[in-house]
C-alpha positions as a Markdown table, in Angstrom:
| # | Residue | x | y | z |
|---|---|---|---|---|
| 1 | Met | 12.1 | -31.4 | 21.3 |
| 2 | Asn | 13.2 | -32.3 | 17.7 |
| 3 | Glu | 12.5 | -30.1 | 14.8 |
| 4 | Leu | 9.2 | -31.9 | 13.6 |
| 5 | Asp | 7.9 | -31.2 | 17.2 |
| 6 | Val | 8.6 | -27.8 | 16.9 |
| 7 | Ile | 7.2 | -27.3 | 13.6 |
| 8 | Glu | 3.8 | -29.0 | 14.9 |
| 9 | Asn | 3.6 | -26.6 | 17.7 |
| 10 | Leu | 3.7 | -23.7 | 15.4 |
| 11 | Val | 1.3 | -24.9 | 13.0 |
| 12 | Glu | -0.7 | -25.5 | 16.0 |
| 13 | Gly | -0.3 | -22.3 | 17.3 |
| 14 | Phe | -1.3 | -20.7 | 13.7 |
| 15 | Glu | -4.5 | -22.8 | 13.6 |
| 16 | Gln | -5.6 | -21.6 | 17.1 |
| 17 | Lys | -5.1 | -18.0 | 15.6 |
| 18 | Lys | -2.2 | -17.5 | 18.1 |
| 19 | Met | 0.0 | -16.1 | 15.3 |
| 20 | Thr | -0.3 | -14.7 | 12.0 |
| 21 | Arg | 0.6 | -16.3 | 8.7 |
| 22 | Arg | 3.6 | -14.1 | 8.5 |
| 23 | Glu | 4.6 | -14.9 | 12.1 |
| 24 | Leu | 4.3 | -18.5 | 11.3 |
| 25 | Val | 6.5 | -18.5 | 8.1 |
| 26 | Ala | 9.1 | -16.6 | 10.1 |
| 27 | Ala | 9.2 | -18.9 | 12.8 |
| 28 | Leu | 9.3 | -22.0 | 10.5 |
| 29 | Met | 12.0 | -20.4 | 8.5 |
| 30 | Ala | 14.0 | -19.8 | 11.9 |
| 31 | Ala | 13.2 | -23.3 | 13.3 |
| 32 | Thr | 14.5 | -25.0 | 10.0 |
| 33 | Gly | 17.4 | -22.8 | 9.6 |
| 34 | Ala | 16.1 | -21.3 | 6.4 |
| 35 | Met | 16.6 | -17.8 | 7.5 |
| 36 | Ala | 20.4 | -18.2 | 6.8 |
| 37 | Val | 19.4 | -18.7 | 2.9 |
| 38 | Val | 17.1 | -15.5 | 2.9 |
| 39 | Pro | 19.9 | -12.9 | 2.4 |
| 40 | Thr | 21.4 | -14.9 | -0.5 |
| 41 | Leu | 17.9 | -15.5 | -2.2 |
| 42 | His | 17.2 | -11.9 | -2.0 |
| 43 | Ala | 20.7 | -10.8 | -3.3 |
| 44 | Gln | 20.1 | -13.2 | -6.1 |
| 45 | Gly | 16.4 | -11.8 | -6.8 |
| 46 | Ala | 15.2 | -8.7 | -8.5 |
| 47 | Ala | 16.3 | -5.4 | -7.5 |
| 48 | Pro | 13.8 | -3.1 | -5.5 |
| 49 | Val | 11.1 | -1.7 | -8.0 |
| 50 | Ala | 11.5 | 1.8 | -6.6 |
| 51 | Val | 12.8 | 3.5 | -3.4 |
| 52 | Gly | 10.0 | 4.9 | -1.4 |
| 53 | Arg | 10.5 | 8.6 | -0.5 |
| 54 | Ser | 7.3 | 9.6 | 1.2 |
| 55 | Met | 3.7 | 8.5 | 2.3 |
| 56 | Asn | 2.0 | 10.6 | -0.4 |
| 57 | His | -1.5 | 10.0 | 0.5 |
| 58 | Val | -4.2 | 7.7 | 2.1 |
| 59 | Ser | -7.4 | 7.4 | 0.5 |
| 60 | Leu | -10.3 | 6.7 | 2.9 |
| 61 | Ser | -13.8 | 5.3 | 1.7 |
| 62 | Val | -16.6 | 7.5 | 3.4 |
| 63 | Ile | -20.3 | 7.5 | 3.6 |
| 64 | Asp | -20.4 | 11.5 | 2.9 |
| 65 | Val | -17.4 | 13.1 | 1.3 |
| 66 | Asn | -18.5 | 16.7 | 2.5 |
| 67 | Arg | -19.2 | 15.5 | 5.9 |
| 68 | Ser | -15.8 | 13.9 | 6.4 |
| 69 | Ala | -14.2 | 16.9 | 4.7 |
| 70 | Asp | -15.8 | 19.3 | 7.2 |
| 71 | Phe | -14.8 | 17.1 | 10.0 |
| 72 | Tyr | -11.2 | 17.1 | 9.1 |
| 73 | Gln | -11.3 | 20.9 | 8.3 |
| 74 | Arg | -13.0 | 21.6 | 11.7 |
| 75 | Val | -10.9 | 19.2 | 13.8 |
| 76 | Leu | -7.3 | 19.5 | 12.0 |
| 77 | Gly | -7.4 | 22.7 | 10.0 |
| 78 | Met | -6.9 | 20.7 | 6.8 |
| 79 | Glu | -8.1 | 22.4 | 3.6 |
| 80 | Ile | -9.3 | 21.0 | 0.4 |
| 81 | Ile | -6.4 | 21.3 | -2.2 |
| 82 | Ser | -8.4 | 19.5 | -5.2 |
| 83 | Arg | -11.5 | 17.8 | -6.4 |
| 84 | Pro | -10.9 | 15.0 | -8.7 |
| 85 | Ala | -13.7 | 14.6 | -11.4 |
| 86 | Asn | -14.8 | 11.2 | -9.8 |
| 87 | Gly | -16.4 | 13.2 | -7.0 |
| 88 | Gly | -13.6 | 12.9 | -4.1 |
| 89 | Leu | -11.8 | 15.6 | -2.3 |
| 90 | Asn | -8.1 | 15.8 | -1.3 |
| 91 | Met | -7.3 | 17.6 | 2.0 |
| 92 | Gly | -3.8 | 19.0 | 2.1 |
| 93 | Leu | -1.3 | 17.7 | 4.8 |
| 94 | Gly | 1.6 | 20.0 | 4.6 |
| 95 | Asp | 3.9 | 20.3 | 1.5 |
| 96 | Glu | 4.0 | 16.7 | 0.5 |
| 97 | Ser | 1.1 | 14.8 | 1.2 |
| 98 | Phe | -2.8 | 14.5 | 1.6 |
| 99 | Leu | -5.8 | 12.6 | 2.6 |
| 100 | Gly | -8.1 | 11.5 | 0.0 |
| 101 | Leu | -11.8 | 11.1 | 0.9 |
| 102 | Tyr | -14.1 | 9.2 | -1.6 |
| 103 | Asn | -17.4 | 7.7 | -1.6 |
| 104 | Leu | -16.3 | 4.0 | -2.1 |
| 105 | Pro | -17.3 | 0.6 | -1.0 |
| 106 | Asn | -16.7 | -0.2 | 2.6 |
| 107 | Pro | -17.0 | 3.2 | 4.3 |
| 108 | Gly | -15.0 | 3.7 | 7.4 |
| 109 | Gly | -12.0 | 1.9 | 6.0 |
| 110 | Met | -8.8 | 2.6 | 3.9 |
| 111 | His | -9.3 | 2.5 | 0.4 |
| 112 | His | -5.4 | 2.6 | -0.5 |
| 113 | Leu | -2.1 | 4.2 | 0.7 |
| 114 | Cys | 0.1 | 5.7 | -1.8 |
| 115 | Ile | 4.0 | 5.9 | -1.8 |
| 116 | Gly | 5.9 | 8.6 | -3.4 |
| 117 | Val | 9.0 | 7.6 | -5.7 |
| 118 | Asp | 11.3 | 9.4 | -7.8 |
| 119 | Asn | 11.3 | 9.0 | -11.6 |
| 120 | Tyr | 7.7 | 7.6 | -11.7 |
| 121 | Asp | 6.9 | 6.0 | -14.8 |
| 122 | Ala | 3.8 | 3.5 | -14.3 |
| 123 | Asp | 4.3 | 1.1 | -17.2 |
| 124 | Ala | 8.1 | 0.8 | -16.4 |
| 125 | Leu | 7.3 | 0.2 | -12.6 |
| 126 | Ala | 4.7 | -2.4 | -13.5 |
| 127 | Glu | 7.2 | -4.4 | -15.7 |
| 128 | Lys | 9.6 | -4.2 | -12.7 |
| 129 | Leu | 6.8 | -5.3 | -10.3 |
| 130 | Val | 6.5 | -8.6 | -12.5 |
| 131 | Asp | 10.0 | -9.6 | -11.7 |
| 132 | His | 8.9 | -9.7 | -8.1 |
| 133 | Gly | 5.8 | -11.9 | -9.0 |
| 134 | Ile | 3.4 | -9.0 | -8.6 |
| 135 | Gln | 0.8 | -8.2 | -10.9 |
| 136 | Ala | 0.1 | -4.4 | -11.0 |
| 137 | Asp | -2.8 | -2.4 | -12.5 |
| 138 | Val | -2.2 | 0.7 | -14.3 |
| 139 | Asn | -5.3 | 2.9 | -14.3 |
| 140 | Arg | -5.6 | 5.4 | -17.3 |
| 141 | Asp | -8.8 | 6.8 | -16.5 |
| 142 | Ala | -8.5 | 10.7 | -16.2 |
| 143 | Ala | -11.4 | 11.0 | -14.1 |
| 144 | Asn | -9.5 | 9.3 | -11.2 |
| 145 | Arg | -6.7 | 11.7 | -11.2 |
| 146 | Thr | -5.9 | 15.3 | -11.2 |
| 147 | Ser | -2.1 | 15.3 | -12.0 |
| 148 | Gly | -2.2 | 13.7 | -15.4 |
| 149 | Gly | -0.5 | 10.8 | -15.1 |
| 150 | Asp | -1.6 | 7.0 | -15.2 |
| 151 | Gln | -2.0 | 5.4 | -11.5 |
| 152 | Leu | -0.2 | 2.3 | -10.7 |
| 153 | Tyr | -1.8 | 0.0 | -8.1 |
| 154 | Phe | -0.8 | -3.5 | -6.5 |
| 155 | Asn | -1.6 | -5.5 | -3.5 |
| 156 | Asp | 0.8 | -6.4 | -0.6 |
| 157 | Pro | 0.9 | -9.8 | 0.8 |
| 158 | Asp | -1.9 | -9.0 | 3.3 |
| 159 | Gly | -4.2 | -7.6 | 0.4 |
| 160 | Ile | -3.6 | -3.9 | 1.2 |
| 161 | Arg | -4.0 | -1.8 | -1.9 |
| 162 | Val | -0.9 | 0.0 | -2.7 |
| 163 | Gln | -0.4 | 3.0 | -5.1 |
| 164 | Leu | 2.9 | 4.3 | -6.6 |
| 165 | Ala | 3.1 | 8.0 | -7.6 |
| 166 | Gln | 5.8 | 10.6 | -8.3 |
| 167 | His | 7.2 | 11.8 | -4.8 |
| 168 | Gly | 5.5 | 15.2 | -4.3 |
| 169 | Tyr | 2.5 | 14.5 | -6.3 |
| 170 | Leu | -0.3 | 16.4 | -4.7 |
| 171 | Gly | -3.8 | 15.0 | -5.9 |
């Protein structure tokens, strides 16, 4: 089978939903020898924006914040650690993370995840994200936070909302 046949088979597999877009791209790169170029391109590319140190929190979209808080308290013994001005609740998970419960669109799903980093500076990190071709949103609304700092959000390749925050931030 020649290289064009391999590519045609891979694209057909993707169109039949037998693989994800990411799997297709990886397979195409491997099939065409492009994988050997990736480390060189990465070495010449932008440095990492920051080093993720913790899964700081996950915020869920829920129908009833109090009902959900009661559930996590009864089932997992989690306690409310803060009540942001936007009406949500943050439930403690150990010393360095929490679960956010908010009445947001699409109940039953994750609104965003937050990665803790050292030396958090929303504006500086947003500038570094541009070097990676990523447009960030810096939210300066005090009602959306309890710790005082501006919030930095961006989307990953699959559209998952990612927030960066100071490592150890506890909502």
